[in-house]
C-alpha positions as CSV (number, residue, x, y, z in Angstrom):
1,X,-35.5,35.7,22.1
2,X,-34.4,39.1,23.2
3,X,-33.1,41.5,20.6
4,X,-30.9,44.6,21.0
5,X,-32.8,47.7,20.0
6,X,-30.7,49.9,17.7
7,X,-30.9,53.6,16.9
8,X,-29.1,55.1,13.9
9,X,-27.5,58.6,13.9
10,X,-28.0,60.1,10.4
11,X,-29.2,58.9,7.1
12,X,-25.6,58.4,5.7
13,X,-25.3,56.2,2.6
14,X,-23.4,53.4,4.2
15,X,-26.1,53.1,6.9
16,X,-29.2,53.2,4.6
17,X,-27.7,51.0,1.9
18,X,-25.6,48.5,3.8
19,X,-25.7,48.5,7.6
20,X,-29.3,49.2,8.4
21,X,-30.6,46.4,6.1
22,X,-28.0,44.1,7.4
23,X,-28.9,44.8,11.0
24,X,-32.6,44.1,10.2
25,X,-31.6,40.7,9.0
26,X,-29.8,39.9,12.3
27,X,-31.0,37.3,14.7
28,X,-30.2,39.6,17.7
29,X,-30.9,43.0,16.2
30,X,-33.9,45.3,15.8
31,X,-33.6,48.8,14.2
32,X,-36.2,50.9,16.0
33,X,-35.2,54.5,15.4
34,X,-33.2,56.9,13.2
35,X,-32.4,60.6,13.5
36,X,-31.5,63.3,11.1
37,X,-31.8,67.1,10.8
38,X,-33.0,66.6,7.2
39,X,-36.7,66.0,7.6
40,X,-37.4,65.0,4.0
41,X,-34.6,62.5,3.8
42,X,-35.4,61.2,7.3
43,X,-39.0,60.4,6.4
44,X,-37.9,58.8,3.1
45,X,-35.3,56.5,4.7
46,X,-37.6,55.6,7.6
47,X,-40.4,54.7,5.2
48,X,-38.2,52.8,2.8
49,X,-36.5,50.8,5.5
50,X,-39.5,50.4,7.8
51,X,-38.0,52.1,10.8
52,X,-40.8,52.9,13.2
53,X,-39.4,55.9,15.1
54,X,-37.8,59.1,13.7
55,X,-36.2,62.0,15.5
56,X,-35.2,65.4,14.1
57,X,-32.2,65.6,16.4
58,X,-29.5,63.2,17.6
59,X,-30.1,64.3,21.1
60,X,-33.7,63.3,21.1
61,X,-32.8,59.8,19.8
62,X,-30.2,59.4,22.5
63,X,-32.7,60.3,25.1
64,X,-35.0,57.5,24.1
65,X,-34.9,54.9,26.9
66,X,-36.1,52.2,24.6
67,X,-32.9,52.2,22.5
68,X,-30.0,50.0,23.7
69,X,-27.3,50.6,21.1
70,X,-26.3,53.3,18.7
71,X,-24.7,52.9,15.2
72,X,-22.7,56.0,14.1
73,X,-22.1,56.4,10.4
74,X,-21.4,60.1,10.6
75,X,-18.4,61.9,8.9
76,X,-15.1,61.1,10.6
77,X,-14.8,64.4,12.5
78,X,-18.0,63.6,14.4
79,X,-17.2,60.1,15.4
80,X,-15.7,60.7,18.8
81,X,-18.0,63.6,19.8
82,X,-21.2,61.6,19.2
83,X,-19.7,58.3,20.5
84,X,-19.0,60.1,23.8
85,X,-22.5,61.6,23.9
86,X,-24.1,58.2,23.3
87,X,-22.0,56.7,26.1
88,X,-23.1,59.4,28.5
89,X,-26.7,58.7,27.4
90,X,-26.1,55.0,28.5
91,X,-26.0,53.5,25.1
92,X,-23.7,50.9,23.6
93,X,-21.8,52.2,20.6
94,X,-20.8,50.8,17.2
95,X,-18.9,53.6,15.4
96,X,-17.7,53.6,11.8
97,X,-14.0,53.6,11.0
98,X,-11.7,55.4,11.5
99,X,-12.6,55.9,15.1
100,X,-11.5,59.6,15.0
101,X,-9.2,62.2,13.4
102,X,-6.3,61.6,15.8
103,X,-5.0,59.2,18.4
104,X,-5.6,61.9,21.0
105,X,-9.3,61.8,20.1
106,X,-9.4,58.1,20.2
107,X,-7.7,58.1,23.6
108,X,-10.3,60.6,24.8
109,X,-13.1,58.2,23.8
110,X,-11.3,55.2,25.4
111,X,-11.0,57.1,28.7
112,X,-14.7,57.9,28.7
113,X,-15.6,54.3,27.8
114,X,-13.6,53.1,30.7
115,X,-15.9,55.0,33.0
116,X,-18.8,52.9,31.7
117,X,-17.5,49.4,31.8
118,X,-21.0,47.9,31.4
119,X,-21.3,49.5,27.9
120,X,-19.8,48.0,24.7
121,X,-18.0,50.4,22.4
122,X,-16.4,49.2,19.2
123,X,-14.9,50.5,15.9
124,X,-16.8,49.0,13.0
125,X,-14.2,47.0,11.1
126,X,-16.8,44.7,9.7
127,X,-14.3,42.6,7.6
128,X,-13.1,40.8,10.8
129,X,-16.6,39.2,11.1
130,X,-16.5,37.6,7.7
131,X,-15.7,33.9,7.6
132,X,-13.0,34.4,5.0
133,X,-10.9,36.4,7.4
134,X,-11.6,34.1,10.4
135,X,-10.5,31.2,8.2
136,X,-7.4,33.0,7.0
137,X,-6.4,33.7,10.6
138,X,-6.9,30.1,11.6
139,X,-4.9,28.8,8.6
140,X,-2.0,31.0,9.7
141,X,-2.3,29.8,13.3
142,X,-2.4,26.2,12.1
143,X,0.9,26.8,10.3
144,X,-0.5,26.1,6.8
145,X,1.7,28.8,5.3
146,X,4.6,28.3,7.7
147,X,5.8,31.4,9.5
148,X,3.9,34.6,8.4
149,X,6.5,37.0,6.9
150,X,4.8,39.6,4.8
151,X,1.4,40.9,3.8
152,X,0.7,42.9,0.6
153,X,-2.5,44.9,0.4
154,X,-4.1,47.0,-2.3
155,X,-7.3,49.0,-2.0
156,X,-8.5,51.7,-4.4
157,X,-11.4,53.5,-6.0
158,X,-11.9,56.6,-8.0
159,X,-13.7,59.7,-6.6
160,X,-12.7,63.3,-7.4
161,X,-16.0,64.9,-6.4
162,X,-15.0,67.9,-4.1
163,X,-18.4,67.8,-2.4
164,X,-17.8,64.2,-1.2
165,X,-16.8,64.0,2.4
166,X,-14.0,61.7,1.5
167,X,-12.4,64.6,-0.4
168,X,-12.7,67.2,2.3
169,X,-9.5,67.6,4.2
170,X,-10.7,69.3,7.3
171,X,-13.3,66.7,8.3
172,X,-11.0,63.6,7.8
173,X,-11.0,63.1,4.1
174,X,-8.2,61.3,2.2
175,X,-7.2,57.8,1.2
176,X,-5.6,56.8,4.4
177,X,-8.5,57.8,6.6
178,X,-11.1,56.2,4.4
179,X,-9.5,53.0,3.2
180,X,-5.9,52.9,4.3
181,X,-7.1,52.3,7.8
182,X,-8.2,48.8,6.5
183,X,-4.8,48.0,5.2
184,X,-3.2,49.0,8.6
185,X,-5.8,46.9,10.4
186,X,-5.2,43.8,8.2
187,X,-1.6,43.7,9.2
188,X,-2.1,44.3,12.9
189,X,-4.9,41.7,13.0
190,X,-2.8,39.0,11.4
191,X,0.6,39.7,13.0
192,X,-1.1,40.4,16.3
193,X,1.6,43.1,16.9
194,X,2.2,46.8,16.5
195,X,4.7,48.0,13.9
196,X,8.1,49.2,15.1
197,X,9.0,51.2,12.0
198,X,6.9,53.0,9.4
199,X,7.9,54.2,6.0
200,X,5.6,56.0,3.6
201,X,5.3,58.0,0.3
202,X,2.1,60.0,-0.1
203,X,0.8,61.7,-3.2
204,X,-1.4,64.8,-2.3
205,X,-4.1,66.2,-4.6
206,X,-3.0,69.8,-5.3
207,X,-6.6,71.1,-5.4
208,X,-8.4,69.0,-2.8
209,X,-5.2,68.8,-0.5
210,X,-6.1,65.3,0.6
211,X,-3.8,62.3,0.3
212,X,-5.0,60.6,-2.9
213,X,-2.5,57.8,-2.9
214,X,-0.3,56.4,-0.1
215,X,2.4,53.7,-0.4
216,X,3.4,52.4,3.0
217,X,5.7,49.9,4.6
218,X,5.0,48.7,8.2
219,X,7.8,46.7,9.8
220,X,6.8,44.3,12.5
221,X,9.0,42.1,14.8
222,X,8.3,39.0,12.6
223,X,7.9,40.6,9.2
224,X,6.5,43.4,7.1
225,X,3.3,44.7,5.6
226,X,3.2,46.8,2.4
227,X,0.2,48.5,1.0
228,X,-1.0,51.0,-1.5
229,X,-4.3,52.8,-1.1
230,X,-5.8,55.4,-3.3
231,X,-9.0,57.4,-3.9
232,X,-8.0,58.2,-7.5
233,X,-7.2,54.9,-9.1
234,X,-9.2,52.3,-10.9
235,X,-11.2,50.3,-8.3
236,X,-9.4,47.2,-7.0
237,X,-8.8,45.4,-3.8
238,X,-6.7,42.4,-2.9
239,X,-4.7,40.9,-0.1
240,X,-1.8,38.5,-0.3
241,X,-0.4,36.9,2.8
242,X,2.9,35.1,2.4
243,X,4.7,32.8,4.7
244,X,7.8,30.6,4.6
245,X,5.7,27.7,3.3
246,X,2.7,29.1,1.5
247,X,0.5,32.0,0.5
248,X,-3.1,33.0,1.0
249,X,-4.9,35.3,-1.4
250,X,-8.1,37.0,-0.4
251,X,-9.9,38.2,-3.6
252,X,-12.4,40.6,-2.0
253,X,-11.0,41.5,1.4
254,X,-13.2,44.5,2.3
255,X,-16.4,44.7,0.2
256,X,-17.3,41.0,0.2
257,X,-20.7,40.9,-1.5
258,X,-23.5,39.7,0.8
259,X,-25.3,37.8,-1.9
260,X,-22.4,35.9,-3.6
261,X,-20.0,33.1,-2.8
262,X,-16.6,34.4,-1.8
263,X,-13.2,32.6,-1.9
264,X,-9.7,32.6,-0.7
265,X,-6.9,30.7,-2.3
266,X,-4.3,28.7,-0.4
267,X,-1.1,28.0,-2.2
268,X,1.5,25.6,-0.8
269,X,4.2,23.2,-2.0
270,X,1.5,20.6,-2.0
271,X,-0.6,22.5,-4.5
272,X,-3.4,25.1,-4.6
273,X,-6.7,25.0,-2.8
274,X,-9.7,27.2,-3.4
275,X,-11.7,27.7,-0.2
276,X,-15.3,28.8,-0.8
277,X,-17.7,30.6,1.6
278,X,-21.4,30.8,1.3
279,X,-22.9,34.2,0.8
280,X,-22.9,36.1,4.1
281,X,-23.5,39.7,5.0
282,X,-20.5,40.7,7.2
283,X,-22.5,43.7,8.5
284,X,-25.1,41.3,9.8
285,X,-22.6,39.1,11.5
286,X,-20.9,42.2,13.0
287,X,-24.2,43.5,14.3
288,X,-25.2,40.1,15.8
289,X,-21.8,39.6,17.4
290,X,-22.0,43.0,19.0
291,X,-25.6,42.4,20.1
292,X,-24.7,39.0,21.6
293,X,-21.9,40.7,23.6
294,X,-24.4,43.1,25.0
295,X,-26.7,40.2,25.8
296,X,-23.8,38.4,27.5
297,X,-24.0,35.6,25.0
298,X,-20.3,35.5,24.2
299,X,-20.2,37.7,21.1
300,X,-16.6,38.4,19.9
301,X,-15.7,42.1,20.0
302,X,-12.7,44.1,19.1
303,X,-11.5,46.1,22.1
304,X,-11.5,49.8,21.8
305,X,-7.7,49.8,22.5
306,X,-7.3,48.3,19.0
307,X,-9.0,51.3,17.5
308,X,-6.6,53.6,19.4
309,X,-3.6,51.7,18.2
310,X,-4.8,51.6,14.6
311,X,-5.3,55.4,14.8
312,X,-1.7,55.8,16.1
313,X,-0.2,54.1,13.1
314,X,-2.4,56.1,10.7
315,X,-1.5,59.3,12.4
316,X,2.2,58.6,12.3
317,X,2.0,58.0,8.5
318,X,0.2,61.3,7.9
319,X,2.2,63.3,10.4
320,X,5.6,62.2,9.2
321,X,4.7,62.9,5.7
322,X,3.6,66.4,6.6
323,X,7.0,67.0,8.3
324,X,8.8,65.8,5.2
325,X,6.7,68.1,2.9
326,X,7.6,71.0,5.2
327,X,11.3,70.2,4.7
328,X,12.0,68.9,8.2
329,X,14.0,65.7,8.5
330,X,12.6,63.0,10.8
331,X,13.9,59.8,12.4
332,X,11.4,57.1,11.6
333,X,12.8,54.9,14.3
334,X,11.8,57.2,17.1
């Protein structure tokens, strides 16, 4: 059976600890190369993860004709630049979230991708490939909670290290870019709409100057989504999805452990039901679905337009808050 040959741009932690091992478990994936300018780290990662080819530059890896697809776990400000370079090199692209630093960047990537319709390009929101989310969406479609009216999300961790890229403002640091993008995506994924109104309150770290906590309301045609995300609170994540006739609670919506049973809880007038899911690595399922799409085997992909629209919402939240901090009044309905 044919497998897609993957190349990895950088030795980033999420790649070496989560995504690369997950891809290596995939039925349709083979990790064949990795690139980094740090020679010592490159050799260590390649040896530990049994990756046969190493390159001391991203350009050299992209020039390898034996690589089909590229996974990009670079810092946020490099996502669009290297996605475009990979596309020009004839590679399929799976890029980490958020897709870029602005909707303009995301649109630039979309326009380039349209010039290469034979190539697959996707933002890596891996949660959508976990059975717990697929089941949740199906329960909503089946009317098990009545009409979906509101979604409440919470996602936090604690990190005040100024050297961490998540705390560096100029390269896309902050709570919204790192984890708030998930909460926005949850709501758009389930409502299958774009929000018409957006309200937010953001707490900015006075030293790091990044948004360390955001409280947001998204108003959709059929309901609302509210969420809090923070990089300086006790670690916690949870999603509650409430309709006119029931509620679904997802206990570990984002970082579902690959080696443990996960669960969602369905509550209706008829009682409560715990729905269990066998251990699954959502990064593996994401990689396999992406690879199947390349192989024309029907893999389910999220269109790049979705990444652009998610970025638009995130950008509005950040932009409007900056205007408010500057003392300028804004009309949220515009």
